[in-house]
FIMARLO-542463 format. One record per residue: residue number from 1; residue in three letters; x, z, y of N, C-alpha, C, O in turn. Coordinates in nm, 2 decimals. Layout:
N
NUM,ALA,X,Z,Y,X,Z,Y,X,Z,Y,X,Z,Y
...
***
This chain:
218
1,MET,0.09,0.00,-0.11,0.00,-0.02,0.00,0.09,-0.01,0.11,0.20,0.05,0.09
2,HIS,0.04,-0.07,0.23,0.12,-0.07,0.35,0.03,-0.04,0.46,-0.08,-0.09,0.47
3,SER,0.08,0.07,0.54,0.00,0.10,0.65,0.06,0.09,0.78,0.17,0.15,0.80
4,ALA,0.01,0.03,0.88,0.06,0.02,1.00,-0.01,0.04,1.12,-0.10,-0.03,1.16
5,ASP,0.05,0.16,1.19,-0.04,0.19,1.32,0.00,0.11,1.42,0.12,0.11,1.46
6,CYS,-0.09,0.03,1.49,-0.09,-0.09,1.59,-0.09,-0.04,1.72,-0.08,-0.12,1.81
7,THR,-0.10,0.09,1.76,-0.08,0.15,1.88,-0.02,0.28,1.89,0.00,0.34,1.78
8,MET,0.01,0.32,2.01,0.06,0.46,2.01,-0.06,0.58,2.04,-0.03,0.70,2.05
9,LYS,-0.19,0.53,2.06,-0.29,0.63,2.06,-0.34,0.63,1.92,-0.32,0.54,1.84
10,LYS,-0.44,0.74,1.89,-0.50,0.75,1.76,-0.59,0.64,1.76,-0.65,0.61,1.86
11,PRO,-0.59,0.57,1.65,-0.67,0.45,1.64,-0.81,0.49,1.63,-0.84,0.58,1.55
12,ARG,-0.90,0.44,1.69,-1.05,0.46,1.67,-1.10,0.40,1.53,-1.21,0.44,1.48
13,THR,-1.02,0.30,1.47,-1.05,0.21,1.37,-0.97,0.18,1.25,-0.87,0.12,1.27
14,GLU,-1.00,0.21,1.13,-0.92,0.15,1.03,-0.96,0.02,0.99,-1.08,0.01,0.96
15,ILE,-0.89,-0.07,0.99,-0.90,-0.21,0.92,-0.86,-0.18,0.77,-0.76,-0.10,0.76
16,ILE,-0.92,-0.22,0.66,-0.87,-0.23,0.54,-0.89,-0.37,0.48,-0.99,-0.45,0.48
17,LEU,-0.76,-0.40,0.42,-0.76,-0.54,0.35,-0.70,-0.51,0.21,-0.60,-0.44,0.18
18,VAL,-0.78,-0.57,0.13,-0.72,-0.57,-0.01,-0.69,-0.69,-0.07,-0.77,-0.78,-0.07
19,LYS,-0.55,-0.69,-0.11,-0.47,-0.83,-0.15,-0.52,-0.85,-0.29,-0.57,-0.76,-0.35
20,TYR,-0.51,-0.97,-0.34,-0.52,-1.02,-0.47,-0.47,-1.14,-0.50,-0.53,-1.23,-0.55
21,ASN,-0.32,-1.15,-0.46,-0.25,-1.26,-0.51,-0.28,-1.40,-0.45,-0.26,-1.50,-0.52
22,ASN,-0.34,-1.40,-0.33,-0.38,-1.51,-0.27,-0.29,-1.54,-0.12,-0.35,-1.56,-0.02
23,PHE,-0.15,-1.55,-0.14,-0.06,-1.52,-0.05,-0.12,-1.62,0.06,-0.14,-1.55,0.17
24,ALA,-0.14,-1.71,0.08,-0.14,-1.82,0.20,-0.26,-1.75,0.28,-0.25,-1.70,0.40
25,TYR,-0.39,-1.74,0.19,-0.49,-1.70,0.26,-0.48,-1.55,0.34,-0.52,-1.51,0.45
26,GLU,-0.42,-1.47,0.26,-0.39,-1.33,0.30,-0.31,-1.32,0.43,-0.34,-1.23,0.51
27,TYR,-0.20,-1.41,0.45,-0.12,-1.43,0.54,-0.18,-1.45,0.67,-0.15,-1.39,0.78
28,GLU,-0.28,-1.56,0.65,-0.36,-1.63,0.78,-0.45,-1.51,0.80,-0.46,-1.49,0.92
29,THR,-0.52,-1.43,0.72,-0.59,-1.34,0.76,-0.52,-1.22,0.86,-0.57,-1.18,0.96
30,VAL,-0.41,-1.17,0.79,-0.33,-1.07,0.85,-0.29,-1.10,1.00,-0.30,-1.02,1.09
31,MET,-0.22,-1.25,1.01,-0.19,-1.29,1.13,-0.31,-1.30,1.24,-0.31,-1.27,1.36
32,SER,-0.41,-1.35,1.18,-0.53,-1.35,1.29,-0.58,-1.21,1.34,-0.62,-1.19,1.45
33,VAL,-0.56,-1.10,1.25,-0.59,-0.97,1.30,-0.46,-0.93,1.40,-0.49,-0.90,1.51
34,LEU,-0.34,-0.94,1.37,-0.27,-0.90,1.47,-0.27,-0.97,1.59,-0.23,-0.91,1.69
35,GLU,-0.30,-1.10,1.59,-0.28,-1.18,1.70,-0.42,-1.15,1.80,-0.41,-1.16,1.92
36,CYS,-0.52,-1.12,1.73,-0.67,-1.13,1.81,-0.75,-1.00,1.82,-0.87,-1.01,1.86
37,THR,-0.67,-0.88,1.78,-0.73,-0.74,1.78,-0.67,-0.66,1.91,-0.56,-0.62,1.90
38,GLU,-0.74,-0.64,2.02,-0.71,-0.58,2.12,-0.72,-0.42,2.12,-0.65,-0.34,2.19
39,GLU,-0.83,-0.39,2.03,-0.90,-0.27,2.03,-0.79,-0.18,1.94,-0.75,-0.23,1.84
40,PRO,-0.75,-0.05,1.98,-0.65,0.02,1.90,-0.70,0.03,1.76,-0.82,0.05,1.72
41,TYR,-0.59,0.00,1.67,-0.65,0.00,1.52,-0.53,0.07,1.43,-0.42,0.10,1.48
42,ASN,-0.58,0.10,1.31,-0.47,0.11,1.21,-0.50,0.01,1.10,-0.62,0.01,1.05
43,LEU,-0.38,-0.07,1.05,-0.42,-0.16,0.95,-0.35,-0.11,0.82,-0.23,-0.09,0.82
44,THR,-0.44,-0.11,0.72,-0.42,-0.07,0.57,-0.41,-0.19,0.48,-0.52,-0.25,0.45
45,ILE,-0.30,-0.24,0.44,-0.31,-0.35,0.35,-0.27,-0.29,0.21,-0.17,-0.22,0.19
46,TYR,-0.36,-0.33,0.10,-0.32,-0.27,-0.03,-0.34,-0.40,-0.13,-0.43,-0.48,-0.13
47,ASP,-0.24,-0.39,-0.21,-0.21,-0.50,-0.30,-0.29,-0.46,-0.44,-0.23,-0.39,-0.52
48,ASN,-0.42,-0.52,-0.48,-0.48,-0.47,-0.58,-0.46,-0.57,-0.74,-0.52,-0.57,-0.85
49,TYR,-0.35,-0.65,-0.70,-0.35,-0.75,-0.83,-0.29,-0.69,-0.96,-0.34,-0.71,-1.07
50,GLU,-0.19,-0.61,-0.95,-0.12,-0.54,-1.04,-0.23,-0.44,-1.11,-0.26,-0.46,-1.23
51,ASN,-0.28,-0.36,-1.06,-0.37,-0.24,-1.11,-0.52,-0.29,-1.14,-0.59,-0.23,-1.22
52,ASP,-0.55,-0.40,-1.05,-0.67,-0.49,-1.08,-0.80,-0.38,-1.09,-0.89,-0.41,-1.18
53,GLU,-0.80,-0.27,-1.00,-0.92,-0.19,-1.01,-1.05,-0.25,-0.96,-1.06,-0.35,-0.89
54,ASN,-1.16,-0.18,-0.99,-1.28,-0.22,-0.90,-1.25,-0.20,-0.75,-1.18,-0.11,-0.71
55,LEU,-1.31,-0.30,-0.68,-1.30,-0.31,-0.53,-1.36,-0.17,-0.47,-1.29,-0.09,-0.40
56,SER,-1.48,-0.15,-0.52,-1.53,0.00,-0.48,-1.45,0.12,-0.48,-1.45,0.19,-0.39
57,THR,-1.39,0.14,-0.59,-1.30,0.23,-0.62,-1.17,0.26,-0.51,-1.14,0.36,-0.46
58,VAL,-1.11,0.10,-0.49,-1.00,0.09,-0.41,-1.04,0.14,-0.24,-0.97,0.21,-0.16
59,TRP,-1.17,0.07,-0.23,-1.24,0.10,-0.10,-1.25,0.27,-0.07,-1.21,0.34,0.02
60,ASN,-1.31,0.31,-0.19,-1.34,0.49,-0.15,-1.22,0.55,-0.15,-1.21,0.66,-0.08
61,ARG,-1.11,0.51,-0.23,-0.99,0.60,-0.22,-0.92,0.58,-0.07,-0.87,0.68,0.00
62,LEU,-0.92,0.44,-0.03,-0.85,0.42,0.11,-0.93,0.47,0.22,-0.87,0.49,0.33
63,ILE,-1.03,0.48,0.21,-1.15,0.53,0.31,-1.12,0.67,0.32,-1.10,0.72,0.43
64,GLY,-1.10,0.74,0.21,-1.09,0.88,0.19,-0.97,0.94,0.26,-0.97,1.05,0.32
65,ARG,-0.86,0.85,0.25,-0.74,0.86,0.31,-0.73,0.87,0.46,-0.64,0.93,0.52
66,SER,-0.84,0.80,0.51,-0.84,0.77,0.65,-0.88,0.87,0.75,-0.95,0.96,0.70
67,ASP,-0.83,0.88,0.88,-0.90,0.99,0.97,-0.95,0.93,1.08,-0.97,0.99,1.18
68,ALA,-0.96,0.78,1.07,-1.03,0.72,1.19,-1.18,0.74,1.21,-1.26,0.77,1.12
69,GLU,-1.22,0.71,1.32,-1.38,0.72,1.34,-1.46,0.62,1.27,-1.57,0.65,1.23
70,TYR,-1.42,0.49,1.26,-1.46,0.37,1.21,-1.40,0.32,1.10,-1.28,0.33,1.08
71,ILE,-1.46,0.25,1.02,-1.39,0.17,0.90,-1.44,0.03,0.92,-1.56,0.00,0.94
72,CYS,-1.33,-0.05,0.90,-1.38,-0.22,0.91,-1.32,-0.27,0.78,-1.20,-0.27,0.76
73,LEU,-1.39,-0.31,0.70,-1.34,-0.37,0.55,-1.35,-0.54,0.60,-1.44,-0.60,0.65
74,LEU,-1.23,-0.57,0.56,-1.22,-0.72,0.60,-1.18,-0.80,0.46,-1.09,-0.74,0.39
75,ASN,-1.22,-0.91,0.43,-1.18,-0.97,0.32,-1.04,-1.04,0.33,-1.01,-1.05,0.45
76,THR,-0.97,-1.08,0.27,-0.83,-1.15,0.29,-0.84,-1.29,0.29,-0.73,-1.34,0.26
77,ASP,-0.95,-1.38,0.31,-0.96,-1.50,0.33,-1.07,-1.54,0.46,-1.16,-1.62,0.45
78,VAL,-1.05,-1.47,0.55,-1.08,-1.48,0.70,-1.01,-1.50,0.80,-0.90,-1.46,0.80
79,ASN,-1.06,-1.57,0.92,-0.98,-1.58,1.02,-1.06,-1.53,1.15,-1.15,-1.60,1.19
80,VAL,-1.01,-1.42,1.22,-1.11,-1.36,1.32,-1.05,-1.42,1.44,-0.94,-1.48,1.45
81,GLN,-1.14,-1.40,1.53,-1.12,-1.44,1.68,-1.10,-1.34,1.79,-1.15,-1.23,1.77
82,LYS,-1.04,-1.36,1.90,-1.00,-1.24,1.98,-1.11,-1.18,2.04,-1.21,-1.24,2.08
83,GLY,-1.09,-1.05,2.04,-1.21,-0.95,2.09,-1.29,-0.92,1.99,-1.38,-0.84,2.02
84,TRP,-1.30,-0.96,1.85,-1.39,-0.95,1.73,-1.42,-0.80,1.73,-1.53,-0.76,1.77
85,LEU,-1.32,-0.71,1.69,-1.34,-0.59,1.65,-1.39,-0.50,1.81,-1.46,-0.40,1.79
86,SER,-1.37,-0.52,1.91,-1.40,-0.45,2.04,-1.56,-0.49,2.04,-1.64,-0.41,2.06
87,LYS,-1.59,-0.60,2.02,-1.74,-0.66,2.04,-1.83,-0.56,1.92,-1.92,-0.49,1.95
88,LEU,-1.76,-0.58,1.81,-1.84,-0.50,1.68,-1.87,-0.37,1.73,-1.99,-0.33,1.74
89,LEU,-1.76,-0.30,1.77,-1.76,-0.16,1.79,-1.86,-0.13,1.91,-1.92,-0.03,1.91
90,ALA,-1.87,-0.20,2.00,-1.96,-0.20,2.12,-2.10,-0.19,2.07,-2.18,-0.13,2.14
91,VAL,-2.14,-0.24,1.96,-2.28,-0.24,1.89,-2.31,-0.08,1.90,-2.41,-0.03,1.95
92,PHE,-2.22,-0.02,1.83,-2.25,0.13,1.82,-2.28,0.19,1.95,-2.36,0.28,1.94
93,ASP,-2.22,0.17,2.06,-2.25,0.23,2.18,-2.36,0.20,2.24,-2.42,0.28,2.30
94,ARG,-2.41,0.05,2.22,-2.52,0.01,2.29,-2.65,0.02,2.22,-2.76,0.03,2.28
95,GLU,-2.64,0.03,2.10,-2.76,-0.01,2.00,-2.81,0.14,1.94,-2.73,0.19,1.85
96,ALA,-2.91,0.20,1.97,-2.92,0.34,1.91,-2.95,0.31,1.75,-3.00,0.21,1.70
97,HIS,-2.90,0.43,1.67,-2.93,0.43,1.54,-2.83,0.32,1.46,-2.85,0.30,1.34
98,THR,-2.75,0.26,1.52,-2.66,0.16,1.42,-2.59,0.22,1.32,-2.53,0.32,1.37
99,GLY,-2.58,0.20,1.19,-2.52,0.23,1.09,-2.42,0.16,1.03,-2.32,0.22,0.98
100,ALA,-2.43,0.01,1.05,-2.34,-0.08,1.02,-2.34,-0.20,1.09,-2.45,-0.23,1.13
101,VAL,-2.24,-0.29,1.11,-2.25,-0.40,1.21,-2.14,-0.52,1.13,-2.03,-0.49,1.09
102,GLY,-2.19,-0.63,1.12,-2.10,-0.75,1.08,-2.12,-0.86,1.19,-2.18,-0.84,1.29
103,PRO,-2.05,-0.97,1.16,-2.03,-1.09,1.23,-2.14,-1.20,1.18,-2.21,-1.18,1.09
104,VAL,-2.13,-1.30,1.25,-2.19,-1.43,1.20,-2.08,-1.50,1.15,-1.97,-1.47,1.20
105,THR,-2.07,-1.61,1.05,-1.97,-1.68,0.97,-2.03,-1.82,0.92,-2.15,-1.85,0.92
106,ASN,-1.96,-1.88,0.88,-1.98,-2.01,0.83,-2.04,-2.03,0.66,-2.11,-2.11,0.62
107,SER,-1.96,-1.91,0.61,-1.97,-1.89,0.45,-2.00,-1.74,0.42,-1.92,-1.65,0.44
108,CYS,-2.13,-1.73,0.35,-2.14,-1.58,0.30,-2.24,-1.57,0.21,-2.33,-1.65,0.22
109,GLY,-2.23,-1.47,0.09,-2.33,-1.45,0.00,-2.45,-1.42,0.06,-2.55,-1.47,0.01
110,VAL,-2.46,-1.33,0.16,-2.56,-1.27,0.21,-2.60,-1.36,0.34,-2.52,-1.36,0.43
111,LYS,-2.72,-1.45,0.35,-2.74,-1.54,0.40,-2.80,-1.51,0.53,-2.83,-1.60,0.61
112,LEU,-2.83,-1.35,0.57,-2.85,-1.33,0.71,-2.73,-1.33,0.80,-2.75,-1.30,0.92
113,HIS,-2.60,-1.35,0.74,-2.50,-1.36,0.84,-2.50,-1.50,0.87,-2.41,-1.52,0.96
114,LEU,-2.56,-1.60,0.84,-2.55,-1.76,0.88,-2.64,-1.76,1.00,-2.75,-1.82,0.97
115,VAL,-2.62,-1.72,1.11,-2.68,-1.72,1.21,-2.61,-1.80,1.30,-2.49,-1.80,1.29
116,ASP,-2.67,-1.89,1.40,-2.61,-1.99,1.48,-2.52,-1.89,1.58,-2.57,-1.79,1.62
117,PRO,-2.42,-1.91,1.61,-2.32,-1.82,1.69,-2.38,-1.87,1.84,-2.43,-1.97,1.87
118,THR,-2.34,-1.74,1.93,-2.37,-1.79,2.08,-2.27,-1.71,2.17,-2.24,-1.60,2.13
119,ALA,-2.24,-1.76,2.26,-2.17,-1.69,2.39,-2.20,-1.57,2.44,-2.12,-1.50,2.50
120,ASP,-2.36,-1.55,2.41,-2.41,-1.44,2.49,-2.42,-1.33,2.39,-2.42,-1.35,2.27
121,TYR,-2.44,-1.20,2.46,-2.45,-1.08,2.37,-2.61,-1.09,2.31,-2.71,-1.07,2.38
122,LYS,-2.60,-1.10,2.17,-2.72,-1.10,2.09,-2.67,-1.01,1.97,-2.56,-1.01,1.92
123,VAL,-2.79,-0.93,1.94,-2.79,-0.84,1.82,-2.90,-0.85,1.74,-3.01,-0.83,1.80
124,PHE,-2.91,-0.87,1.61,-3.01,-0.89,1.52,-3.01,-0.76,1.42,-2.91,-0.71,1.37
125,ASP,-3.15,-0.71,1.39,-3.15,-0.61,1.30,-3.18,-0.69,1.16,-3.27,-0.77,1.15
126,VAL,-3.07,-0.67,1.06,-3.11,-0.71,0.94,-3.11,-0.61,0.82,-3.07,-0.50,0.83
127,THR,-3.16,-0.66,0.71,-3.16,-0.57,0.58,-3.06,-0.58,0.48,-3.07,-0.53,0.37
128,ASP,-2.96,-0.65,0.52,-2.82,-0.65,0.42,-2.72,-0.71,0.49,-2.73,-0.80,0.58
129,LEU,-2.59,-0.66,0.45,-2.49,-0.70,0.52,-2.37,-0.72,0.39,-2.37,-0.68,0.28
130,SER,-2.29,-0.78,0.45,-2.17,-0.81,0.34,-2.05,-0.77,0.38,-2.01,-0.76,0.50
131,ALA,-1.97,-0.72,0.28,-1.86,-0.64,0.32,-1.72,-0.76,0.33,-1.60,-0.73,0.33
132,PHE,-1.77,-0.89,0.33,-1.64,-0.99,0.40,-1.58,-0.91,0.53,-1.46,-0.89,0.55
133,CYS,-1.68,-0.88,0.61,-1.66,-0.81,0.74,-1.76,-0.72,0.77,-1.86,-0.77,0.80
134,ILE,-1.76,-0.59,0.78,-1.83,-0.49,0.81,-1.78,-0.35,0.86,-1.71,-0.27,0.79
135,VAL,-1.84,-0.32,0.98,-1.79,-0.21,1.05,-1.87,-0.08,1.04,-1.98,-0.10,1.09
136,PHE,-1.85,0.03,0.99,-1.95,0.15,1.00,-1.87,0.29,1.02,-1.76,0.30,0.98
137,PRO,-1.93,0.38,1.07,-1.89,0.51,1.10,-1.83,0.57,0.96,-1.89,0.57,0.86
138,ARG,-1.70,0.63,0.96,-1.68,0.70,0.83,-1.75,0.81,0.80,-1.75,0.85,0.68
139,HIS,-1.81,0.87,0.90,-1.90,0.98,0.85,-2.01,0.94,0.77,-2.06,1.02,0.69
140,LEU,-2.06,0.82,0.77,-2.17,0.78,0.72,-2.13,0.75,0.59,-2.20,0.79,0.50
141,TRP,-2.01,0.68,0.56,-1.98,0.67,0.42,-1.98,0.79,0.34,-2.02,0.79,0.23
142,LEU,-1.93,0.91,0.40,-1.94,1.05,0.35,-2.06,1.07,0.31,-2.10,1.08,0.20
143,GLY,-2.16,1.07,0.42,-2.29,1.10,0.40,-2.38,1.05,0.31,-2.49,1.11,0.27
144,VAL,-2.35,0.92,0.26,-2.42,0.86,0.16,-2.36,0.84,0.04,-2.40,0.77,-0.05
145,GLY,-2.23,0.91,0.02,-2.18,0.92,-0.10,-2.10,0.80,-0.13,-2.09,0.77,-0.25
146,GLY,-2.02,0.73,-0.03,-1.93,0.62,-0.06,-1.98,0.49,-0.13,-2.10,0.45,-0.11
147,PHE,-1.90,0.42,-0.19,-1.94,0.29,-0.27,-1.96,0.35,-0.40,-1.88,0.43,-0.44
148,ASN,-2.08,0.29,-0.48,-2.08,0.30,-0.62,-1.97,0.23,-0.70,-1.93,0.11,-0.68
149,GLU,-1.92,0.31,-0.78,-1.79,0.25,-0.85,-1.83,0.20,-0.97,-1.74,0.18,-1.05
150,GLU,-1.96,0.18,-1.01,-1.99,0.11,-1.12,-1.99,-0.03,-1.11,-2.00,-0.09,-1.22
151,TYR,-1.99,-0.09,-0.99,-1.98,-0.23,-0.95,-1.83,-0.27,-0.99,-1.74,-0.18,-1.00
152,HIS,-1.81,-0.42,-1.01,-1.68,-0.47,-1.02,-1.63,-0.57,-0.92,-1.52,-0.57,-0.87
153,LEU,-1.73,-0.66,-0.91,-1.69,-0.75,-0.79,-1.79,-0.78,-0.72,-1.76,-0.83,-0.61
154,TYR,-1.90,-0.77,-0.74,-2.04,-0.79,-0.66,-2.13,-0.67,-0.66,-2.14,-0.59,-0.75
155,GLY,-2.20,-0.66,-0.55,-2.31,-0.56,-0.53,-2.29,-0.44,-0.45,-2.39,-0.39,-0.39
156,GLU,-2.17,-0.38,-0.46,-2.13,-0.27,-0.40,-2.19,-0.26,-0.29,-2.26,-0.16,-0.27
157,ASP,-2.17,-0.34,-0.20,-2.17,-0.34,-0.03,-2.33,-0.35,-0.02,-2.38,-0.29,0.08
158,SER,-2.42,-0.42,-0.10,-2.55,-0.43,-0.09,-2.61,-0.31,-0.09,-2.69,-0.27,0.00
159,GLU,-2.56,-0.21,-0.21,-2.60,-0.07,-0.25,-2.59,0.01,-0.12,-2.68,0.06,-0.06
160,PHE,-2.45,0.00,-0.10,-2.42,0.08,0.03,-2.49,0.09,0.15,-2.53,0.19,0.20
161,VAL,-2.50,-0.04,0.18,-2.58,-0.05,0.33,-2.73,0.00,0.31,-2.79,0.06,0.40
162,ALA,-2.78,-0.03,0.16,-2.93,0.02,0.14,-2.91,0.17,0.17,-2.99,0.23,0.25
163,ARG,-2.81,0.23,0.11,-2.84,0.38,0.14,-2.81,0.44,0.28,-2.84,0.55,0.33
164,ILE,-2.75,0.34,0.34,-2.72,0.36,0.49,-2.87,0.35,0.55,-2.91,0.45,0.62
165,ILE,-2.96,0.25,0.53,-3.09,0.22,0.58,-3.17,0.36,0.54,-3.22,0.43,0.62
166,ASP,-3.17,0.38,0.40,-3.26,0.50,0.35,-3.19,0.64,0.44,-3.25,0.75,0.42
167,ALA,-3.09,0.63,0.51,-3.03,0.75,0.58,-3.10,0.74,0.70,-3.09,0.84,0.78
168,GLY,-3.18,0.65,0.74,-3.23,0.64,0.87,-3.15,0.56,1.00,-3.16,0.57,1.12
169,TYR,-3.05,0.48,0.92,-3.00,0.39,1.03,-3.02,0.26,1.01,-3.07,0.22,0.91
170,LYS,-2.99,0.16,1.10,-3.01,0.02,1.11,-2.88,-0.07,1.09,-2.77,-0.02,1.12
171,LEU,-2.90,-0.19,1.05,-2.80,-0.27,1.01,-2.81,-0.39,1.12,-2.92,-0.44,1.14
172,LYS,-2.69,-0.41,1.18,-2.71,-0.52,1.29,-2.60,-0.64,1.26,-2.50,-0.63,1.18
173,ILE,-2.63,-0.74,1.32,-2.53,-0.86,1.32,-2.52,-0.90,1.46,-2.62,-0.93,1.53
174,ARG,-2.39,-0.91,1.51,-2.36,-0.95,1.67,-2.35,-1.11,1.66,-2.26,-1.15,1.60
175,SER,-2.42,-1.18,1.71,-2.40,-1.34,1.70,-2.31,-1.40,1.78,-2.30,-1.52,1.75
176,ASP,-2.24,-1.34,1.88,-2.13,-1.38,1.96,-2.00,-1.31,1.90,-1.90,-1.29,1.97
177,VAL,-2.00,-1.28,1.79,-1.86,-1.26,1.70,-1.89,-1.35,1.57,-1.99,-1.33,1.49
178,PHE,-1.80,-1.45,1.58,-1.80,-1.55,1.46,-1.65,-1.52,1.39,-1.54,-1.51,1.45
179,ILE,-1.67,-1.50,1.26,-1.56,-1.48,1.19,-1.56,-1.60,1.06,-1.65,-1.61,0.99
180,TYR,-1.46,-1.68,1.06,-1.44,-1.79,0.96,-1.40,-1.74,0.83,-1.31,-1.67,0.82
181,HIS,-1.47,-1.77,0.74,-1.48,-1.73,0.60,-1.46,-1.85,0.51,-1.54,-1.94,0.50
182,TYR,-1.34,-1.83,0.44,-1.31,-1.94,0.35,-1.41,-1.92,0.21,-1.48,-2.02,0.17
183,GLY,-1.42,-1.82,0.16,-1.51,-1.76,0.07,-1.46,-1.79,-0.08,-1.42,-1.90,-0.12
184,GLY,-1.47,-1.69,-0.16,-1.45,-1.71,-0.30,-1.32,-1.73,-0.34,-1.30,-1.79,-0.45
185,LYS,-1.20,-1.69,-0.27,-1.06,-1.71,-0.29,-1.02,-1.61,-0.42,-0.97,-1.64,-0.52
186,SER,-1.07,-1.48,-0.37,-1.04,-1.39,-0.50,-1.09,-1.41,-0.62,-1.04,-1.37,-0.72
187,MET,-1.22,-1.50,-0.63,-1.28,-1.52,-0.76,-1.22,-1.62,-0.83,-1.22,-1.63,-0.95
188,GLU,-1.15,-1.72,-0.73,-1.07,-1.82,-0.81,-0.94,-1.76,-0.90,-0.92,-1.78,-1.02
189,VAL,-0.87,-1.67,-0.81,-0.77,-1.58,-0.88,-0.84,-1.53,-1.00,-0.82,-1.59,-1.11
190,ALA,-0.91,-1.44,-1.00,-1.00,-1.38,-1.09,-1.04,-1.48,-1.23,-1.04,-1.43,-1.34
191,LYS,-1.06,-1.57,-1.20,-1.11,-1.67,-1.30,-0.96,-1.72,-1.36,-0.95,-1.72,-1.49
192,GLU,-0.86,-1.76,-1.30,-0.74,-1.78,-1.36,-0.70,-1.68,-1.45,-0.64,-1.71,-1.55
193,ARG,-0.74,-1.54,-1.42,-0.68,-1.43,-1.50,-0.76,-1.41,-1.61,-0.75,-1.30,-1.67
194,GLY,-0.86,-1.52,-1.64,-0.95,-1.47,-1.77,-1.09,-1.43,-1.73,-1.17,-1.45,-1.82
195,LYS,-1.14,-1.38,-1.62,-1.22,-1.28,-1.60,-1.35,-1.38,-1.64,-1.36,-1.50,-1.63
196,ASP,-1.44,-1.30,-1.68,-1.58,-1.38,-1.73,-1.66,-1.35,-1.59,-1.72,-1.25,-1.58
197,ILE,-1.64,-1.44,-1.49,-1.75,-1.42,-1.38,-1.87,-1.39,-1.40,-1.93,-1.29,-1.35
198,ASP,-1.93,-1.48,-1.48,-2.10,-1.47,-1.51,-2.11,-1.34,-1.58,-2.21,-1.28,-1.55
199,LYS,-2.03,-1.29,-1.66,-2.08,-1.17,-1.71,-2.07,-1.06,-1.61,-2.16,-0.97,-1.61
200,ILE,-1.98,-1.05,-1.53,-1.95,-0.96,-1.43,-2.06,-0.95,-1.31,-2.10,-0.84,-1.26
201,ARG,-2.11,-1.08,-1.28,-2.23,-1.10,-1.20,-2.36,-1.03,-1.27,-2.44,-0.97,-1.21
202,GLN,-2.37,-1.06,-1.39,-2.48,-1.00,-1.43,-2.48,-0.86,-1.47,-2.59,-0.80,-1.47
203,LYS,-2.39,-0.79,-1.50,-2.38,-0.64,-1.50,-2.38,-0.58,-1.34,-2.42,-0.47,-1.32
204,SER,-2.34,-0.65,-1.26,-2.36,-0.61,-1.11,-2.51,-0.62,-1.09,-2.57,-0.53,-1.02
205,LYS,-2.57,-0.72,-1.14,-2.72,-0.73,-1.11,-2.79,-0.62,-1.19,-2.89,-0.57,-1.14
206,SER,-2.76,-0.59,-1.28,-2.79,-0.49,-1.37,-2.78,-0.35,-1.30,-2.87,-0.27,-1.30
207,THR,-2.67,-0.32,-1.26,-2.65,-0.20,-1.19,-2.73,-0.18,-1.06,-2.79,-0.08,-1.03
208,TYR,-2.74,-0.31,-0.99,-2.84,-0.30,-0.84,-2.96,-0.28,-0.90,-3.05,-0.21,-0.85
209,LYS,-2.98,-0.34,-1.03,-3.14,-0.31,-1.04,-3.19,-0.19,-1.07,-3.30,-0.16,-1.02
210,LYS,-3.12,-0.11,-1.15,-3.13,0.03,-1.15,-3.14,0.11,-1.01,-3.22,0.19,-1.00
211,PHE,-3.05,0.08,-0.92,-3.06,0.13,-0.80,-3.20,0.10,-0.74,-3.28,0.19,-0.70
212,TYR,-3.21,-0.03,-0.74,-3.35,-0.06,-0.65,-3.45,0.01,-0.73,-3.52,0.09,-0.66
213,GLU,-3.48,0.01,-0.84,-3.57,0.07,-0.92,-3.58,0.21,-0.88,-3.68,0.26,-0.83
214,SER,-3.48,0.28,-0.90,-3.48,0.45,-0.86,-3.50,0.46,-0.72,-3.54,0.57,-0.68
215,ARG,-3.47,0.36,-0.62,-3.49,0.36,-0.47,-3.64,0.36,-0.45,-3.68,0.43,-0.36
216,ASN,-3.72,0.29,-0.51,-3.85,0.25,-0.51,-3.95,0.34,-0.55,-4.06,0.35,-0.51
217,ASN,-3.88,0.43,-0.66,-3.95,0.53,-0.73,-3.95,0.65,-0.69,-4.02,0.74,-0.74
218,ASN,-3.86,0.67,-0.56,-3.85,0.80,-0.49,-3.94,0.82,-0.35,-3.93,0.93,-0.29
***
């Protein structure tokens, strides 16, 4: 794990990147963060290729070690634009009861992110967010019990944000923050390692179904 404090002040945000043997995309992501992030932050880069742990397990461990006020989970196949983090954090200051915030993008499994970007400040309430880029207060991660570590590659972020909603908070997307997402690059590496992606997807769907049914019965 590599951790770099990118400011002399205590950072408000911990940006967490989990590598998975995709150097070209990972390098582009890190460089865009370094070049385009003006807000004070701490950057943690964790190489998960050798240990190959569940992503939810890695996230929980790294978030647990952080003392930042906000956590930003960012995929390693994205390209951020100048001011992205400051704009996402501003939503918490402007919009009451915000629990988590994401950007708009070109490619994402959660279609709610696929909103036409605009230069104006516009915030949308949504019912789901993808952790390809998501910002949330660390105290909420504690409050909802972190990420469910039964998930392997899919679904942990959807359950996490659903529990944020159940705790009385709102999910937001800021449409003047666009982050380019190549999408699926870690999945390509996982397939090369011989992982059965369809089987993993089905297991994750089953895990989320149990959560969904339990949620609706309470």
